[in-house]
C-alpha positions in Angstrom: 41.2 12.8 1.9 40.7 16.3 3.4 37.1 16.2 2.7 37.2 12.7 4.4 39.0 14.1 7.4 36.2 17.1 7.5 33.7 14.6 8.2 35.5 13.0 10.8 36.6 16.3 12.4 33.2 17.1 12.7 32.0 14.2 14.4 34.7 15.1 17.0 33.4 18.8 17.3 29.9 17.7 17.7 30.9 15.2 20.5 33.4 17.2 22.2 33.7 14.8 25.1 35.2 12.2 22.5 38.3 14.5 22.6 39.1 13.4 26.0 40.5 10.5 24.3 43.0 12.6 22.7 46.7 12.4 23.7 49.8 13.4 21.9 51.4 10.1 21.8 48.5 8.5 20.3 48.5 10.8 17.4 52.4 10.4 16.9 53.4 9.5 13.3 57.3 8.1 13.2 57.0 7.7 9.3 60.2 10.3 8.2 58.7 11.7 4.7 55.5 13.0 6.4 56.6 13.1 10.1 57.6 17.1 9.9 54.1 18.3 8.0 52.2 15.6 10.0 53.4 17.1 13.4 52.6 20.9 12.2 49.2 19.3 11.7 48.9 17.7 15.0 50.6 20.9 16.9 47.7 22.9 15.2 44.9 20.6 16.3 46.2 20.2 20.2 48.0 23.3 20.7 50.5 23.0 23.7 48.0 20.3 24.9 49.6 16.9 25.6 46.2 15.8 27.0 42.9 17.2 25.7 40.3 18.9 27.9 36.9 18.9 26.0 36.3 22.4 27.1 39.6 23.8 26.1 40.0 22.1 22.5 39.7 23.8 19.4 37.2 23.1 16.4 39.2 20.5 14.7 37.4 21.4 11.1 38.3 24.9 11.2 41.9 23.7 11.8 42.1 21.5 9.0 40.3 24.0 6.6 42.9 26.4 7.5 45.5 23.9 7.1 44.4 22.6 3.7 44.1 26.4 2.5 47.9 26.8 4.2 50.8 27.3 1.5 53.8 25.0 2.5 57.0 23.2 0.4 55.3 20.0 1.0 54.4 17.9 -2.0 50.7 16.7 -2.6 52.0 13.2 -2.0 53.0 14.0 1.4 50.1 16.0 1.9 48.0 13.4 1.0 49.8 10.4 3.2 49.7 12.6 6.1 46.3 13.3 5.8 45.8 9.5 5.5 47.9 8.7 8.2 46.0 11.2 11.0 42.4 10.0 9.4 43.6 6.4 10.5 44.5 7.3 13.8 41.6 9.7 14.7 39.1 7.1 13.1 40.9 4.6 15.9 40.1 7.1 18.5 36.6 7.7 17.4 35.5 4.1 17.0 37.0 3.7 20.8 34.8 6.5 21.9 31.8 5.2 20.5 32.6 1.4 21.8 33.0 3.0 25.2 29.5 5.1 24.8 28.1 1.9 23.9 29.3 -0.2 26.7 27.9 2.4 29.3 24.5 2.3 27.8 24.5 -1.0 28.1 25.8 -1.6 31.4 27.4 0.9 34.2 31.1 0.3 33.6 32.1 3.6 35.2 30.7 2.8 38.6 29.6 6.2 38.9 29.1 7.6 42.6 25.8 9.3 43.2 26.0 12.6 45.1 24.1 10.9 48.2 26.5 7.9 48.1 29.7 9.3 49.3 28.9 8.1 52.8 31.1 8.5 56.1 31.0 11.7 57.9 30.9 14.0 54.6 27.2 11.7 53.6 25.4 13.9 51.0 27.0 17.0 48.8 30.7 18.0 48.3 30.9 20.6 46.1 33.7 20.8 43.1 34.3 24.2 41.6 36.5 24.5 38.5 39.1 27.1 39.1 41.5 28.8 37.0 44.0 29.9 39.5 46.0 27.9 41.6 45.7 28.6 45.9 46.7 26.4 48.5 43.5 24.4 49.7 42.6 24.0 45.9 42.5 20.5 44.7 44.1 19.2 41.3 41.9 16.4 39.7 44.2 14.2 37.0 42.9 13.7 33.5 41.9 10.4 33.5 44.7 9.2 30.8 47.4 10.7 32.9 49.7 7.5 33.3 52.1 6.7 36.4 51.7 6.7 40.0 49.4 9.9 39.7 46.9 8.2 37.6 43.2 9.0 38.7 44.7 11.1 41.9 43.2 13.9 43.5 45.7 16.1 44.8 45.7 18.9 48.1 47.8 21.9 46.8 49.5 23.2 49.9 52.0 25.5 48.4 52.2 27.3 45.2 54.6 30.2 44.8 57.4 31.3 42.7 59.6 28.9 44.4 57.3 25.7 43.2 54.5 23.7 44.3 53.8 21.2 47.0 50.9 18.9 47.6 49.4 15.5 49.0 47.1 13.0 47.1 44.3 12.6 48.9 42.6 9.8 47.5 45.4 6.6 47.5 45.1 4.7 50.8 46.8 2.0 51.7 46.8 -1.1 53.8 50.0 -0.3 55.7 50.6 1.1 59.0 53.1 3.9 60.0 55.4 1.1 61.3 56.9 -0.7 59.5 56.2 1.1 56.3 58.7 4.1 57.8 62.2 3.0 58.7 64.0 4.3 61.1 60.9 5.6 62.9 61.6 7.4 66.1 60.7 5.5 69.2 58.4 8.3 70.4 56.3 8.2 67.0 56.3 4.5 67.1 54.9 4.3 70.6 52.2 7.0 69.7 51.5 6.7 65.9 53.1 3.3 65.2 49.7 1.6 64.5 48.1 4.5 62.4 47.3 3.8 58.7 49.5 5.7 56.4 48.0 6.7 52.8 50.1 7.2 49.4 50.8 11.3 49.3 53.2 11.3 46.2 56.8 10.2 44.7 58.9 12.2 46.7 59.8 10.2 49.6 59.1 12.3 52.9 56.4 11.7 55.8 53.8 14.3 55.8 50.7 14.3 58.0 47.5 16.5 58.3 45.6 16.8 61.5 42.6 18.8 63.0 44.3 20.0 66.4 44.9 23.8 66.2 47.2 23.8 69.8 49.4 21.0 67.6 50.6 23.9 65.2 50.7 23.8 61.5 49.3 25.4 58.4 45.9 25.8 58.1 44.7 24.8 55.2 42.3 27.4 53.2 38.4 26.2 51.9 37.8 23.6 54.3 34.5 23.5 56.2 36.0 22.5 59.4 39.6 23.3 60.5 42.6 21.2 59.0 46.3 21.7 59.5 49.3 20.6 57.4 52.5 19.6 59.6 52.9 21.2 62.9 55.2 21.0 66.3 55.8 17.6 66.8 57.0 17.9 70.5 53.4 19.2 70.9 52.0 16.6 68.7 53.6 13.7 71.0 52.8 15.4 74.0 49.1 15.6 73.3 48.8 11.9 72.1 50.7 10.7 75.3 48.3 12.6 77.2 45.0 11.7 75.5 45.8 8.5 73.3 42.0 8.7 71.7 43.3 11.7 69.5 45.3 9.6 67.3 42.0 9.6 64.9 42.4 13.3 64.4 45.9 12.6 62.3 46.6 11.2 58.6 49.7 10.3 57.9 51.1 10.1 54.3 54.3 8.6 52.9 55.6 10.9 50.1 54.3 14.0 48.7 54.3 16.1 45.4 56.6 18.8 44.5 56.8 20.8 41.1 59.9 23.0 40.3 58.7 26.6 39.9 56.4 26.8 36.9 56.4 23.4 36.4 52.6 23.1 37.6 51.3 25.6 35.5 53.2 24.1 32.5 51.3 20.5 33.3 47.9 22.4 33.7 48.2 24.1 30.6 49.1 20.8 29.2 45.7 19.1 30.0 47.2 17.2 32.9 45.2 18.6 35.4 41.8 20.3 36.3 42.0 22.6 39.2 38.9 22.7 41.6 37.8 24.5 44.5 36.0 22.2 47.3 36.1 21.3 51.0 39.4 19.1 51.4 38.9 18.2 54.9 35.7 16.1 53.9 37.9 14.3 51.3 40.7 13.4 53.7 37.9 12.2 55.9 37.2 9.6 53.4 40.7 8.0 53.7 39.9 7.1 57.3 36.2 6.5 57.7 34.8 5.5 54.2 35.6 2.4 52.6 36.6 2.9 48.8 35.5 0.4 45.9 39.2 -1.1 45.0 40.1 -2.6 42.1 42.2 -5.6 43.4 43.5 -6.7 40.2 45.2 -3.2 39.5 47.2 -2.4 42.3 50.1 -0.3 41.7 53.4 0.2 43.9 54.8 3.5 44.7 57.4 4.4 47.3 57.4 0.5 48.3 53.9 0.7 49.3 51.2 -1.4 47.3 48.7 1.4 46.9 45.1 0.6 46.9 42.8 2.5 44.0 40.2 4.4 45.5 37.7 4.8 42.3 35.0 6.4 43.9 36.5 9.7 45.1 38.0 10.6 41.8 34.8 9.7 39.8 32.8 11.8 42.4 35.1 14.8 41.6 34.2 14.4 37.9 30.9 14.1 38.3 30.8 17.2 40.3 32.9 19.2 38.2 30.1 19.4 35.7 28.9 18.3 32.3 31.7 19.6 30.2 34.0 16.4 32.3 31.0 13.9 32.6 32.3 11.8 29.8 35.7 11.4 31.7 34.0 8.7 33.5 33.3 7.0 30.0 37.1 5.8 30.3 37.8 2.5 32.4 39.9 3.3 35.6 42.3 0.8 33.9 43.4 2.8 31.0 45.6 5.6 30.6 47.0 7.0 27.6 49.4 4.1 27.0 46.8 1.6 26.5 44.1 3.8 24.9 44.7 2.3 21.6 44.3 -1.2 22.8 40.3 -0.2 23.6 
């Protein structure tokens, strides 16, 4: 059994991007007689990871070799059944990976965006460089199997400190306007921005905005090619728009934001949920207003009461630009998350 597992594990090690399909829930085992020993093997395979990043996964062959040599109190029967169960699950994941590779070879199911096809005012290259630290102005690129409202999201980090972290999703346009999307909107805001488009910013219900006007105040976001500010003095904003309504286009509103308690974001990054990258966030925010993304009209989601459009191209562009070790993330169809991986 372990010899067969070695052969299978070697396939994963030789094709490390196949490990991006592994999720702790996919490998879970509920059979009580073998659950304890089986779980310890999976812990050694995935470490603290919930979602696997190809660049950070251990060599499966070495893990299994060490496990086979380890002295434990479990019987040979339990070890054998655990090995068979793990082999069945890994075989299913490997088959899914090969099917996806074959599908891509036959036809382009990923909708990969070329660097010169991003369009709009950012036509050309937008750099993405992986980072190990998290600073305001960096972006979080979701693991493609991350489920829920943040599935395939790109999040602009606005704060990361010992008090917690906070940011905005910047690739979820919606078809809604500020009024009536936001209830109890003050009359001055309704008059100035009522017809402004809003984007989905996260699951914490709060109205947020970014803008390019320095005299309106706010936090200047680092790493931008052109000045971009978060928040500001609302009286100055309304006064500015009142005197020059055309400046409304300099604002991007978001319904909702993303918040993490102290150390929560670090834990999620360590578990494989996010890739941290340095880029030029002002260019990505500009795409919300000026570029026409490819929407998956058959798979819309609802968050904070908004029907959230699914912008495929910005996310995939980010993955493509992060380099070869993340390239096969684009093998995973955008309709799939970790809850659906076994159905592939």
